[in-house]
mmCIF file of the N, C-alpha and C atoms, coordinates in Angstrom:
data_MODEL
# 
_entry.id   MODEL 
# 
loop_
_atom_site.group_PDB 
_atom_site.id 
_atom_site.type_symbol 
_atom_site.label_atom_id 
_atom_site.label_alt_id 
_atom_site.label_comp_id 
_atom_site.label_asym_id 
_atom_site.label_entity_id 
_atom_site.label_seq_id 
_atom_site.pdbx_PDB_ins_code 
_atom_site.Cartn_x 
_atom_site.Cartn_y 
_atom_site.Cartn_z 
_atom_site.occupancy 
_atom_site.B_iso_or_equiv 
_atom_site.pdbx_formal_charge 
_atom_site.auth_seq_id 
_atom_site.auth_comp_id 
_atom_site.auth_asym_id 
_atom_site.auth_atom_id 
_atom_site.pdbx_PDB_model_num 
ATOM 1   N N  . UNK A 1 1  ? 82.811 113.869 92.639  1.00 0.00 ? 1  UNK A N  1 
ATOM 2   C CA . UNK A 1 1  ? 83.358 115.165 92.312  1.00 0.00 ? 1  UNK A CA 1 
ATOM 3   C C  . UNK A 1 1  ? 82.339 116.255 92.628  1.00 0.00 ? 1  UNK A C  1 
ATOM 4   N N  . UNK A 1 2  ? 81.065 115.994 92.395  1.00 0.00 ? 2  UNK A N  1 
ATOM 5   C CA . UNK A 1 2  ? 80.037 117.000 92.671  1.00 0.00 ? 2  UNK A CA 1 
ATOM 6   C C  . UNK A 1 2  ? 79.986 117.338 94.150  1.00 0.00 ? 2  UNK A C  1 
ATOM 7   N N  . UNK A 1 3  ? 80.089 116.330 94.997  1.00 0.00 ? 3  UNK A N  1 
ATOM 8   C CA . UNK A 1 3  ? 80.051 116.574 96.444  1.00 0.00 ? 3  UNK A CA 1 
ATOM 9   C C  . UNK A 1 3  ? 81.220 117.451 96.861  1.00 0.00 ? 3  UNK A C  1 
ATOM 10  N N  . UNK A 1 4  ? 82.421 117.134 96.388  1.00 0.00 ? 4  UNK A N  1 
ATOM 11  C CA . UNK A 1 4  ? 83.583 117.932 96.751  1.00 0.00 ? 4  UNK A CA 1 
ATOM 12  C C  . UNK A 1 4  ? 83.489 119.339 96.184  1.00 0.00 ? 4  UNK A C  1 
ATOM 13  N N  . UNK A 1 5  ? 82.899 119.485 94.999  1.00 0.00 ? 5  UNK A N  1 
ATOM 14  C CA . UNK A 1 5  ? 82.723 120.814 94.426  1.00 0.00 ? 5  UNK A CA 1 
ATOM 15  C C  . UNK A 1 5  ? 81.793 121.665 95.280  1.00 0.00 ? 5  UNK A C  1 
ATOM 16  N N  . UNK A 1 6  ? 80.945 121.006 96.065  1.00 0.00 ? 6  UNK A N  1 
ATOM 17  C CA . UNK A 1 6  ? 80.041 121.717 96.980  1.00 0.00 ? 6  UNK A CA 1 
ATOM 18  C C  . UNK A 1 6  ? 80.638 121.862 98.375  1.00 0.00 ? 6  UNK A C  1 
ATOM 19  N N  . UNK A 1 7  ? 81.863 121.404 98.566  1.00 0.00 ? 7  UNK A N  1 
ATOM 20  C CA . UNK A 1 7  ? 82.507 121.513 99.865  1.00 0.00 ? 7  UNK A CA 1 
ATOM 21  C C  . UNK A 1 7  ? 82.195 120.383 100.820 1.00 0.00 ? 7  UNK A C  1 
ATOM 22  N N  . UNK A 1 8  ? 81.746 119.248 100.299 1.00 0.00 ? 8  UNK A N  1 
ATOM 23  C CA . UNK A 1 8  ? 81.385 118.107 101.138 1.00 0.00 ? 8  UNK A CA 1 
ATOM 24  C C  . UNK A 1 8  ? 82.463 117.031 101.057 1.00 0.00 ? 8  UNK A C  1 
ATOM 25  N N  . UNK A 1 9  ? 83.069 116.653 102.180 1.00 0.00 ? 9  UNK A N  1 
ATOM 26  C CA . UNK A 1 9  ? 84.053 115.570 102.163 1.00 0.00 ? 9  UNK A CA 1 
ATOM 27  C C  . UNK A 1 9  ? 83.406 114.266 101.691 1.00 0.00 ? 9  UNK A C  1 
ATOM 28  N N  . UNK A 1 10 ? 84.200 113.394 101.082 1.00 0.00 ? 10 UNK A N  1 
ATOM 29  C CA . UNK A 1 10 ? 83.669 112.182 100.462 1.00 0.00 ? 10 UNK A CA 1 
ATOM 30  C C  . UNK A 1 10 ? 84.377 110.933 100.978 1.00 0.00 ? 10 UNK A C  1 
ATOM 31  N N  . UNK A 1 11 ? 83.603 109.882 101.218 1.00 0.00 ? 11 UNK A N  1 
ATOM 32  C CA . UNK A 1 11 ? 84.135 108.530 101.408 1.00 0.00 ? 11 UNK A CA 1 
ATOM 33  C C  . UNK A 1 11 ? 83.592 107.726 100.237 1.00 0.00 ? 11 UNK A C  1 
ATOM 34  N N  . UNK A 1 12 ? 84.481 107.111 99.471  1.00 0.00 ? 12 UNK A N  1 
ATOM 35  C CA . UNK A 1 12 ? 84.054 106.343 98.307  1.00 0.00 ? 12 UNK A CA 1 
ATOM 36  C C  . UNK A 1 12 ? 84.761 104.994 98.286  1.00 0.00 ? 12 UNK A C  1 
ATOM 37  N N  . UNK A 1 13 ? 84.261 104.117 97.451  1.00 0.00 ? 13 UNK A N  1 
ATOM 38  C CA . UNK A 1 13 ? 84.848 102.785 97.335  1.00 0.00 ? 13 UNK A CA 1 
ATOM 39  C C  . UNK A 1 13 ? 85.858 102.738 96.197  1.00 0.00 ? 13 UNK A C  1 
ATOM 40  N N  . UNK A 1 14 ? 86.800 101.837 96.301  1.00 0.00 ? 14 UNK A N  1 
ATOM 41  C CA . UNK A 1 14 ? 87.865 101.673 95.324  1.00 0.00 ? 14 UNK A CA 1 
ATOM 42  C C  . UNK A 1 14 ? 87.315 100.920 94.103  1.00 0.00 ? 14 UNK A C  1 
ATOM 43  N N  . UNK A 1 15 ? 86.447 101.589 93.351  1.00 0.00 ? 15 UNK A N  1 
ATOM 44  C CA . UNK A 1 15 ? 85.861 101.008 92.143  1.00 0.00 ? 15 UNK A CA 1 
ATOM 45  C C  . UNK A 1 15 ? 85.761 102.082 91.074  1.00 0.00 ? 15 UNK A C  1 
ATOM 46  N N  . UNK A 1 16 ? 85.764 101.671 89.828  1.00 0.00 ? 16 UNK A N  1 
ATOM 47  C CA . UNK A 1 16 ? 85.580 102.600 88.724  1.00 0.00 ? 16 UNK A CA 1 
ATOM 48  C C  . UNK A 1 16 ? 86.494 103.807 88.815  1.00 0.00 ? 16 UNK A C  1 
ATOM 49  N N  . UNK A 1 17 ? 85.942 104.962 88.483  1.00 0.00 ? 17 UNK A N  1 
ATOM 50  C CA . UNK A 1 17 ? 86.715 106.198 88.500  1.00 0.00 ? 17 UNK A CA 1 
ATOM 51  C C  . UNK A 1 17 ? 86.623 106.962 89.800  1.00 0.00 ? 17 UNK A C  1 
ATOM 52  N N  . UNK A 1 18 ? 85.883 106.427 90.752  1.00 0.00 ? 18 UNK A N  1 
ATOM 53  C CA . UNK A 1 18 ? 85.679 107.142 92.014  1.00 0.00 ? 18 UNK A CA 1 
ATOM 54  C C  . UNK A 1 18 ? 86.969 107.517 92.732  1.00 0.00 ? 18 UNK A C  1 
ATOM 55  N N  . UNK A 1 19 ? 87.928 106.604 92.894  1.00 0.00 ? 19 UNK A N  1 
ATOM 56  C CA . UNK A 1 19 ? 89.138 106.963 93.638  1.00 0.00 ? 19 UNK A CA 1 
ATOM 57  C C  . UNK A 1 19 ? 89.905 108.131 93.020  1.00 0.00 ? 19 UNK A C  1 
ATOM 58  N N  . UNK A 1 20 ? 89.924 108.202 91.700  1.00 0.00 ? 20 UNK A N  1 
ATOM 59  C CA . UNK A 1 20 ? 90.654 109.271 91.028  1.00 0.00 ? 20 UNK A CA 1 
ATOM 60  C C  . UNK A 1 20 ? 89.996 110.632 91.224  1.00 0.00 ? 20 UNK A C  1 
ATOM 61  N N  . UNK A 1 21 ? 88.725 110.627 91.584  1.00 0.00 ? 21 UNK A N  1 
ATOM 62  C CA . UNK A 1 21 ? 88.000 111.883 91.745  1.00 0.00 ? 21 UNK A CA 1 
ATOM 63  C C  . UNK A 1 21 ? 88.020 112.427 93.160  1.00 0.00 ? 21 UNK A C  1 
ATOM 64  N N  . UNK A 1 22 ? 88.614 111.697 94.098  1.00 0.00 ? 22 UNK A N  1 
ATOM 65  C CA . UNK A 1 22 ? 88.707 112.184 95.473  1.00 0.00 ? 22 UNK A CA 1 
ATOM 66  C C  . UNK A 1 22 ? 90.015 112.946 95.598  1.00 0.00 ? 22 UNK A C  1 
ATOM 67  N N  . UNK A 1 23 ? 89.915 114.244 95.916  1.00 0.00 ? 23 UNK A N  1 
ATOM 68  C CA . UNK A 1 23 ? 91.110 115.055 96.081  1.00 0.00 ? 23 UNK A CA 1 
ATOM 69  C C  . UNK A 1 23 ? 91.897 114.557 97.285  1.00 0.00 ? 23 UNK A C  1 
ATOM 70  N N  . UNK A 1 24 ? 93.186 114.326 97.113  1.00 0.00 ? 24 UNK A N  1 
ATOM 71  C CA . UNK A 1 24 ? 94.033 113.809 98.182  1.00 0.00 ? 24 UNK A CA 1 
ATOM 72  C C  . UNK A 1 24 ? 93.909 114.663 99.434  1.00 0.00 ? 24 UNK A C  1 
ATOM 73  N N  . UNK A 1 25 ? 93.612 114.006 100.539 1.00 0.00 ? 25 UNK A N  1 
ATOM 74  C CA . UNK A 1 25 ? 93.497 114.691 101.815 1.00 0.00 ? 25 UNK A CA 1 
ATOM 75  C C  . UNK A 1 25 ? 92.124 115.264 102.099 1.00 0.00 ? 25 UNK A C  1 
ATOM 76  N N  . UNK A 1 26 ? 91.228 115.220 101.112 1.00 0.00 ? 26 UNK A N  1 
ATOM 77  C CA . UNK A 1 26 ? 89.905 115.822 101.277 1.00 0.00 ? 26 UNK A CA 1 
ATOM 78  C C  . UNK A 1 26 ? 88.807 114.788 101.434 1.00 0.00 ? 26 UNK A C  1 
ATOM 79  N N  . UNK A 1 27 ? 89.167 113.539 101.418 1.00 0.00 ? 27 UNK A N  1 
ATOM 80  C CA . UNK A 1 27 ? 88.193 112.472 101.539 1.00 0.00 ? 27 UNK A CA 1 
ATOM 81  C C  . UNK A 1 27 ? 88.927 111.172 101.763 1.00 0.00 ? 27 UNK A C  1 
ATOM 82  N N  . UNK A 1 28 ? 88.236 110.069 101.563 1.00 0.00 ? 28 UNK A N  1 
ATOM 83  C CA . UNK A 1 28 ? 88.855 108.772 101.784 1.00 0.00 ? 28 UNK A CA 1 
ATOM 84  C C  . UNK A 1 28 ? 88.342 107.765 100.769 1.00 0.00 ? 28 UNK A C  1 
ATOM 85  N N  . UNK A 1 29 ? 89.211 106.823 100.419 1.00 0.00 ? 29 UNK A N  1 
ATOM 86  C CA . UNK A 1 29 ? 88.868 105.733 99.516  1.00 0.00 ? 29 UNK A CA 1 
ATOM 87  C C  . UNK A 1 29 ? 89.062 104.431 100.289 1.00 0.00 ? 29 UNK A C  1 
ATOM 88  N N  . UNK A 1 30 ? 88.041 103.584 100.276 1.00 0.00 ? 30 UNK A N  1 
ATOM 89  C CA . UNK A 1 30 ? 88.107 102.302 100.993 1.00 0.00 ? 30 UNK A CA 1 
ATOM 90  C C  . UNK A 1 30 ? 87.754 101.162 100.046 1.00 0.00 ? 30 UNK A C  1 
ATOM 91  N N  . UNK A 1 31 ? 88.194 99.972  100.415 1.00 0.00 ? 31 UNK A N  1 
ATOM 92  C CA . UNK A 1 31 ? 87.883 98.788  99.612  1.00 0.00 ? 31 UNK A CA 1 
ATOM 93  C C  . UNK A 1 31 ? 86.411 98.422  99.759  1.00 0.00 ? 31 UNK A C  1 
ATOM 94  N N  . UNK A 1 32 ? 85.815 97.914  98.676  1.00 0.00 ? 32 UNK A N  1 
ATOM 95  C CA . UNK A 1 32 ? 84.423 97.470  98.716  1.00 0.00 ? 32 UNK A CA 1 
ATOM 96  C C  . UNK A 1 32 ? 84.266 96.379  99.767  1.00 0.00 ? 32 UNK A C  1 
ATOM 97  N N  . UNK A 1 33 ? 83.237 96.497  100.569 1.00 0.00 ? 33 UNK A N  1 
ATOM 98  C CA . UNK A 1 33 ? 82.958 95.505  101.591 1.00 0.00 ? 33 UNK A CA 1 
ATOM 99  C C  . UNK A 1 33 ? 83.744 95.681  102.873 1.00 0.00 ? 33 UNK A C  1 
ATOM 100 N N  . UNK A 1 34 ? 84.642 96.651  102.918 1.00 0.00 ? 34 UNK A N  1 
ATOM 101 C CA . UNK A 1 34 ? 85.461 96.879  104.111 1.00 0.00 ? 34 UNK A CA 1 
ATOM 102 C C  . UNK A 1 34 ? 84.698 97.774  105.084 1.00 0.00 ? 34 UNK A C  1 
ATOM 103 N N  . UNK A 1 35 ? 83.859 97.157  105.897 1.00 0.00 ? 35 UNK A N  1 
ATOM 104 C CA . UNK A 1 35 ? 83.034 97.949  106.823 1.00 0.00 ? 35 UNK A CA 1 
ATOM 105 C C  . UNK A 1 35 ? 83.875 98.633  107.888 1.00 0.00 ? 35 UNK A C  1 
ATOM 106 N N  . UNK A 1 36 ? 84.936 97.972  108.348 1.00 0.00 ? 36 UNK A N  1 
ATOM 107 C CA . UNK A 1 36 ? 85.805 98.603  109.343 1.00 0.00 ? 36 UNK A CA 1 
ATOM 108 C C  . UNK A 1 36 ? 86.523 99.809  108.742 1.00 0.00 ? 36 UNK A C  1 
ATOM 109 N N  . UNK A 1 37 ? 87.006 99.660  107.510 1.00 0.00 ? 37 UNK A N  1 
ATOM 110 C CA . UNK A 1 37 ? 87.667 100.769 106.829 1.00 0.00 ? 37 UNK A CA 1 
ATOM 111 C C  . UNK A 1 37 ? 86.717 101.922 106.560 1.00 0.00 ? 37 UNK A C  1 
ATOM 112 N N  . UNK A 1 38 ? 85.476 101.585 106.202 1.00 0.00 ? 38 UNK A N  1 
ATOM 113 C CA . UNK A 1 38 ? 84.468 102.619 105.968 1.00 0.00 ? 38 UNK A CA 1 
ATOM 114 C C  . UNK A 1 38 ? 84.177 103.376 107.251 1.00 0.00 ? 38 UNK A C  1 
ATOM 115 N N  . UNK A 1 39 ? 84.012 102.638 108.341 1.00 0.00 ? 39 UNK A N  1 
ATOM 116 C CA . UNK A 1 39 ? 83.767 103.288 109.634 1.00 0.00 ? 39 UNK A CA 1 
ATOM 117 C C  . UNK A 1 39 ? 84.944 104.184 110.018 1.00 0.00 ? 39 UNK A C  1 
ATOM 118 N N  . UNK A 1 40 ? 86.161 103.692 109.846 1.00 0.00 ? 40 UNK A N  1 
ATOM 119 C CA . UNK A 1 40 ? 87.348 104.475 110.195 1.00 0.00 ? 40 UNK A CA 1 
ATOM 120 C C  . UNK A 1 40 ? 87.436 105.746 109.353 1.00 0.00 ? 40 UNK A C  1 
ATOM 121 N N  . UNK A 1 41 ? 87.109 105.635 108.062 1.00 0.00 ? 41 UNK A N  1 
ATOM 122 C CA . UNK A 1 41 ? 87.151 106.801 107.181 1.00 0.00 ? 41 UNK A CA 1 
ATOM 123 C C  . UNK A 1 41 ? 86.118 107.841 107.598 1.00 0.00 ? 41 UNK A C  1 
ATOM 124 N N  . UNK A 1 42 ? 84.924 107.390 107.931 1.00 0.00 ? 42 UNK A N  1 
ATOM 125 C CA . UNK A 1 42 ? 83.872 108.315 108.370 1.00 0.00 ? 42 UNK A CA 1 
ATOM 126 C C  . UNK A 1 42 ? 84.279 108.990 109.671 1.00 0.00 ? 42 UNK A C  1 
ATOM 127 N N  . UNK A 1 43 ? 84.819 108.216 110.604 1.00 0.00 ? 43 UNK A N  1 
ATOM 128 C CA . UNK A 1 43 ? 85.264 108.797 111.879 1.00 0.00 ? 43 UNK A CA 1 
ATOM 129 C C  . UNK A 1 43 ? 86.396 109.805 111.660 1.00 0.00 ? 43 UNK A C  1 
ATOM 130 N N  . UNK A 1 44 ? 87.328 109.486 110.757 1.00 0.00 ? 44 UNK A N  1 
ATOM 131 C CA . UNK A 1 44 ? 88.425 110.398 110.455 1.00 0.00 ? 44 UNK A CA 1 
ATOM 132 C C  . UNK A 1 44 ? 87.890 111.711 109.905 1.00 0.00 ? 44 UNK A C  1 
ATOM 133 N N  . UNK A 1 45 ? 86.960 111.615 108.974 1.00 0.00 ? 45 UNK A N  1 
ATOM 134 C CA . UNK A 1 45 ? 86.395 112.825 108.381 1.00 0.00 ? 45 UNK A CA 1 
ATOM 135 C C  . UNK A 1 45 ? 85.614 113.620 109.418 1.00 0.00 ? 45 UNK A C  1 
ATOM 136 N N  . UNK A 1 46 ? 84.837 112.943 110.244 1.00 0.00 ? 46 UNK A N  1 
ATOM 137 C CA . UNK A 1 46 ? 84.076 113.646 111.285 1.00 0.00 ? 46 UNK A CA 1 
ATOM 138 C C  . UNK A 1 46 ? 85.007 114.316 112.286 1.00 0.00 ? 46 UNK A C  1 
ATOM 139 N N  . UNK A 1 47 ? 86.128 113.680 112.584 1.00 0.00 ? 47 UNK A N  1 
ATOM 140 C CA . UNK A 1 47 ? 87.085 114.243 113.524 1.00 0.00 ? 47 UNK A CA 1 
ATOM 141 C C  . UNK A 1 47 ? 87.841 115.428 112.968 1.00 0.00 ? 47 UNK A C  1 
ATOM 142 N N  . UNK A 1 48 ? 87.981 115.474 111.659 1.00 0.00 ? 48 UNK A N  1 
ATOM 143 C CA . UNK A 1 48 ? 88.700 116.575 111.006 1.00 0.00 ? 48 UNK A CA 1 
ATOM 144 C C  . UNK A 1 48 ? 87.751 117.401 110.147 1.00 0.00 ? 48 UNK A C  1 
ATOM 145 N N  . UNK A 1 49 ? 86.486 117.392 110.464 1.00 0.00 ? 49 UNK A N  1 
ATOM 146 C CA . UNK A 1 49 ? 85.459 117.972 109.605 1.00 0.00 ? 49 UNK A CA 1 
ATOM 147 C C  . UNK A 1 49 ? 85.765 119.408 109.190 1.00 0.00 ? 49 UNK A C  1 
ATOM 148 N N  . UNK A 1 50 ? 86.102 120.271 110.143 1.00 0.00 ? 50 UNK A N  1 
ATOM 149 C CA . UNK A 1 50 ? 86.328 121.674 109.780 1.00 0.00 ? 50 UNK A CA 1 
ATOM 150 C C  . UNK A 1 50 ? 87.543 121.824 108.878 1.00 0.00 ? 50 UNK A C  1 
ATOM 151 N N  . UNK A 1 51 ? 88.646 121.128 109.195 1.00 0.00 ? 51 UNK A N  1 
ATOM 152 C CA . UNK A 1 51 ? 89.842 121.208 108.362 1.00 0.00 ? 51 UNK A CA 1 
ATOM 153 C C  . UNK A 1 51 ? 89.559 120.715 106.952 1.00 0.00 ? 51 UNK A C  1 
ATOM 154 N N  . UNK A 1 52 ? 88.892 119.575 106.860 1.00 0.00 ? 52 UNK A N  1 
ATOM 155 C CA . UNK A 1 52 ? 88.593 119.006 105.547 1.00 0.00 ? 52 UNK A CA 1 
ATOM 156 C C  . UNK A 1 52 ? 87.606 119.885 104.797 1.00 0.00 ? 52 UNK A C  1 
ATOM 157 N N  . UNK A 1 53 ? 86.572 120.364 105.489 1.00 0.00 ? 53 UNK A N  1 
ATOM 158 C CA . UNK A 1 53 ? 85.588 121.208 104.822 1.00 0.00 ? 53 UNK A CA 1 
ATOM 159 C C  . UNK A 1 53 ? 86.252 122.470 104.265 1.00 0.00 ? 53 UNK A C  1 
ATOM 160 N N  . UNK A 1 54 ? 87.147 123.089 105.031 1.00 0.00 ? 54 UNK A N  1 
ATOM 161 C CA . UNK A 1 54 ? 87.847 124.278 104.549 1.00 0.00 ? 54 UNK A CA 1 
ATOM 162 C C  . UNK A 1 54 ? 88.690 123.952 103.321 1.00 0.00 ? 54 UNK A C  1 
ATOM 163 N N  . UNK A 1 55 ? 89.403 122.830 103.369 1.00 0.00 ? 55 UNK A N  1 
ATOM 164 C CA . UNK A 1 55 ? 90.249 122.432 102.251 1.00 0.00 ? 55 UNK A CA 1 
ATOM 165 C C  . UNK A 1 55 ? 89.417 122.124 101.012 1.00 0.00 ? 55 UNK A C  1 
ATOM 166 N N  . UNK A 1 56 ? 88.313 121.414 101.191 1.00 0.00 ? 56 UNK A N  1 
ATOM 167 C CA . UNK A 1 56 ? 87.447 121.083 100.060 1.00 0.00 ? 56 UNK A CA 1 
ATOM 168 C C  . UNK A 1 56 ? 86.822 122.346 99.490  1.00 0.00 ? 56 UNK A C  1 
ATOM 169 N N  . UNK A 1 57 ? 86.432 123.272 100.345 1.00 0.00 ? 57 UNK A N  1 
ATOM 170 C CA . UNK A 1 57 ? 85.833 124.523 99.870  1.00 0.00 ? 57 UNK A CA 1 
ATOM 171 C C  . UNK A 1 57 ? 86.824 125.311 99.027  1.00 0.00 ? 57 UNK A C  1 
ATOM 172 N N  . UNK A 1 58 ? 88.093 125.324 99.448  1.00 0.00 ? 58 UNK A N  1 
ATOM 173 C CA . UNK A 1 58 ? 89.113 126.012 98.657  1.00 0.00 ? 58 UNK A CA 1 
ATOM 174 C C  . UNK A 1 58 ? 89.272 125.338 97.298  1.00 0.00 ? 58 UNK A C  1 
ATOM 175 N N  . UNK A 1 59 ? 89.315 124.020 97.296  1.00 0.00 ? 59 UNK A N  1 
ATOM 176 C CA . UNK A 1 59 ? 89.454 123.282 96.039  1.00 0.00 ? 59 UNK A CA 1 
ATOM 177 C C  . UNK A 1 59 ? 88.221 123.478 95.160  1.00 0.00 ? 59 UNK A C  1 
ATOM 178 N N  . UNK A 1 60 ? 87.052 123.631 95.776  1.00 0.00 ? 60 UNK A N  1 
ATOM 179 C CA . UNK A 1 60 ? 85.803 123.787 95.026  1.00 0.00 ? 60 UNK A CA 1 
ATOM 180 C C  . UNK A 1 60 ? 85.785 125.068 94.210  1.00 0.00 ? 60 UNK A C  1 
ATOM 181 N N  . UNK A 1 61 ? 86.588 126.049 94.598  1.00 0.00 ? 61 UNK A N  1 
ATOM 182 C CA . UNK A 1 61 ? 86.627 127.299 93.837  1.00 0.00 ? 61 UNK A CA 1 
ATOM 183 C C  . UNK A 1 61 ? 87.060 127.058 92.399  1.00 0.00 ? 61 UNK A C  1 
ATOM 184 N N  . UNK A 1 62 ? 87.802 125.983 92.170  1.00 0.00 ? 62 UNK A N  1 
ATOM 185 C CA . UNK A 1 62 ? 88.222 125.624 90.814  1.00 0.00 ? 62 UNK A CA 1 
ATOM 186 C C  . UNK A 1 62 ? 87.006 125.355 89.934  1.00 0.00 ? 62 UNK A C  1 
ATOM 187 N N  . UNK A 1 63 ? 85.918 124.892 90.550  1.00 0.00 ? 63 UNK A N  1 
ATOM 188 C CA . UNK A 1 63 ? 84.740 124.485 89.797  1.00 0.00 ? 63 UNK A CA 1 
ATOM 189 C C  . UNK A 1 63 ? 83.622 125.523 89.815  1.00 0.00 ? 63 UNK A C  1 
ATOM 190 N N  . UNK A 1 64 ? 83.920 126.765 90.207  1.00 0.00 ? 64 UNK A N  1 
ATOM 191 C CA . UNK A 1 64 ? 82.847 127.757 90.227  1.00 0.00 ? 64 UNK A CA 1 
ATOM 192 C C  . UNK A 1 64 ? 82.432 128.097 88.796  1.00 0.00 ? 64 UNK A C  1 
ATOM 193 N N  . UNK A 1 65 ? 81.251 128.659 88.639  1.00 0.00 ? 65 UNK A N  1 
ATOM 194 C CA . UNK A 1 65 ? 80.674 128.902 87.312  1.00 0.00 ? 65 UNK A CA 1 
ATOM 195 C C  . UNK A 1 65 ? 81.566 129.796 86.458  1.00 0.00 ? 65 UNK A C  1 
ATOM 196 N N  . UNK A 1 66 ? 82.092 130.865 87.035  1.00 0.00 ? 66 UNK A N  1 
ATOM 197 C CA . UNK A 1 66 ? 82.921 131.796 86.264  1.00 0.00 ? 66 UNK A CA 1 
ATOM 198 C C  . UNK A 1 66 ? 84.198 131.110 85.780  1.00 0.00 ? 66 UNK A C  1 
ATOM 199 N N  . UNK A 1 67 ? 84.823 130.317 86.651  1.00 0.00 ? 67 UNK A N  1 
ATOM 200 C CA . UNK A 1 67 ? 86.044 129.613 86.266  1.00 0.00 ? 67 UNK A CA 1 
ATOM 201 C C  . UNK A 1 67 ? 85.789 128.603 85.163  1.00 0.00 ? 67 UNK A C  1 
ATOM 202 N N  . UNK A 1 68 ? 84.700 127.868 85.264  1.00 0.00 ? 68 UNK A N  1 
ATOM 203 C CA . UNK A 1 68 ? 84.346 126.899 84.224  1.00 0.00 ? 68 UNK A CA 1 
ATOM 204 C C  . UNK A 1 68 ? 84.046 127.602 82.911  1.00 0.00 ? 68 UNK A C  1 
ATOM 205 N N  . UNK A 1 69 ? 83.320 128.707 82.978  1.00 0.00 ? 69 UNK A N  1 
ATOM 206 C CA . UNK A 1 69 ? 82.989 129.467 81.772  1.00 0.00 ? 69 UNK A CA 1 
ATOM 207 C C  . UNK A 1 69 ? 84.261 129.944 81.084  1.00 0.00 ? 69 UNK A C  1 
ATOM 208 N N  . UNK A 1 70 ? 85.174 130.524 81.868  1.00 0.00 ? 70 UNK A N  1 
ATOM 209 C CA . UNK A 1 70 ? 86.427 131.017 81.295  1.00 0.00 ? 70 UNK A CA 1 
ATOM 210 C C  . UNK A 1 70 ? 87.235 129.879 80.673  1.00 0.00 ? 70 UNK A C  1 
ATOM 211 N N  . UNK A 1 71 ? 87.272 128.736 81.346  1.00 0.00 ? 71 UNK A N  1 
ATOM 212 C CA . UNK A 1 71 ? 88.007 127.589 80.824  1.00 0.00 ? 71 UNK A CA 1 
ATOM 213 C C  . UNK A 1 71 ? 87.429 127.076 79.517  1.00 0.00 ? 71 UNK A C  1 
ATOM 214 N N  . UNK A 1 72 ? 86.108 126.954 79.463  1.00 0.00 ? 72 UNK A N  1 
ATOM 215 C CA . UNK A 1 72 ? 85.468 126.485 78.229  1.00 0.00 ? 72 UNK A CA 1 
ATOM 216 C C  . UNK A 1 72 ? 85.610 127.516 77.108  1.00 0.00 ? 72 UNK A C  1 
ATOM 217 N N  . UNK A 1 73 ? 85.513 128.787 77.438  1.00 0.00 ? 73 UNK A N  1 
ATOM 218 C CA . UNK A 1 73 ? 85.676 129.832 76.422  1.00 0.00 ? 73 UNK A CA 1 
ATOM 219 C C  . UNK A 1 73 ? 87.073 129.762 75.816  1.00 0.00 ? 73 UNK A C  1 
ATOM 220 N N  . UNK A 1 74 ? 88.085 129.616 76.664  1.00 0.00 ? 74 UNK A N  1 
ATOM 221 C CA . UNK A 1 74 ? 89.459 129.510 76.169  1.00 0.00 ? 74 UNK A CA 1 
ATOM 222 C C  . UNK A 1 74 ? 89.634 128.257 75.311  1.00 0.00 ? 74 UNK A C  1 
ATOM 223 N N  . UNK A 1 75 ? 89.034 127.159 75.729  1.00 0.00 ? 75 UNK A N  1 
ATOM 224 C CA . UNK A 1 75 ? 89.113 125.918 74.962  1.00 0.00 ? 75 UNK A CA 1 
ATOM 225 C C  . UNK A 1 75 ? 88.491 126.096 73.582  1.00 0.00 ? 75 UNK A C  1 
ATOM 226 N N  . UNK A 1 76 ? 87.273 126.644 73.540  1.00 0.00 ? 76 UNK A N  1 
ATOM 227 C CA . UNK A 1 76 ? 86.582 126.828 72.260  1.00 0.00 ? 76 UNK A CA 1 
ATOM 228 C C  . UNK A 1 76 ? 87.298 127.841 71.381  1.00 0.00 ? 76 UNK A C  1 
ATOM 229 N N  . UNK A 1 77 ? 87.841 128.896 71.975  1.00 0.00 ? 77 UNK A N  1 
ATOM 230 C CA . UNK A 1 77 ? 88.609 129.868 71.194  1.00 0.00 ? 77 UNK A CA 1 
ATOM 231 C C  . UNK A 1 77 ? 89.835 129.206 70.572  1.00 0.00 ? 77 UNK A C  1 
ATOM 232 N N  . UNK A 1 78 ? 90.483 128.332 71.339  1.00 0.00 ? 78 UNK A N  1 
ATOM 233 C CA . UNK A 1 78 ? 91.646 127.620 70.816  1.00 0.00 ? 78 UNK A CA 1 
ATOM 234 C C  . UNK A 1 78 ? 91.282 126.698 69.669  1.00 0.00 ? 78 UNK A C  1 
ATOM 235 N N  . UNK A 1 79 ? 90.161 126.011 69.803  1.00 0.00 ? 79 UNK A N  1 
ATOM 236 C CA . UNK A 1 79 ? 89.710 125.109 68.742  1.00 0.00 ? 79 UNK A CA 1 
ATOM 237 C C  . UNK A 1 79 ? 89.335 125.895 67.495  1.00 0.00 ? 79 UNK A C  1 
ATOM 238 N N  . UNK A 1 80 ? 88.699 127.044 67.697  1.00 0.00 ? 80 UNK A N  1 
ATOM 239 C CA . UNK A 1 80 ? 88.256 127.867 66.569  1.00 0.00 ? 80 UNK A CA 1 
ATOM 240 C C  . UNK A 1 80 ? 89.400 128.676 65.964  1.00 0.00 ? 80 UNK A C  1 
ATOM 241 N N  . UNK A 1 81 ? 90.571 128.647 66.595  1.00 0.00 ? 81 UNK A N  1 
ATOM 242 C CA . UNK A 1 81 ? 91.718 129.370 66.061  1.00 0.00 ? 81 UNK A CA 1 
ATOM 243 C C  . UNK A 1 81 ? 91.701 130.848 66.347  1.00 0.00 ? 81 UNK A C  1 
ATOM 244 N N  . UNK A 1 82 ? 91.004 131.250 67.399  1.00 0.00 ? 82 UNK A N  1 
ATOM 245 C CA . UNK A 1 82 ? 90.965 132.679 67.743  1.00 0.00 ? 82 UNK A CA 1 
ATOM 246 C C  . UNK A 1 82 ? 92.136 133.043 68.602  1.00 0.00 ? 82 UNK A C  1 
# 
């Protein structure tokens, strides 16, 4: 998630919570040990680098400091009953 928040496309393995954190269309998820799948995912991302980078950068705006601050402030205000 940190890489995508910085606008970096991601290739990850189908383990743990990693697959759920890859934004659809902005990266790739491959099976552990699948070297051919990993190579194909890297080639796909390199071939679509500008498109993916633009899409990831747009999605990353969700995680900017001001947006996170506003979200947490609203959450805490709700908990505090304000």
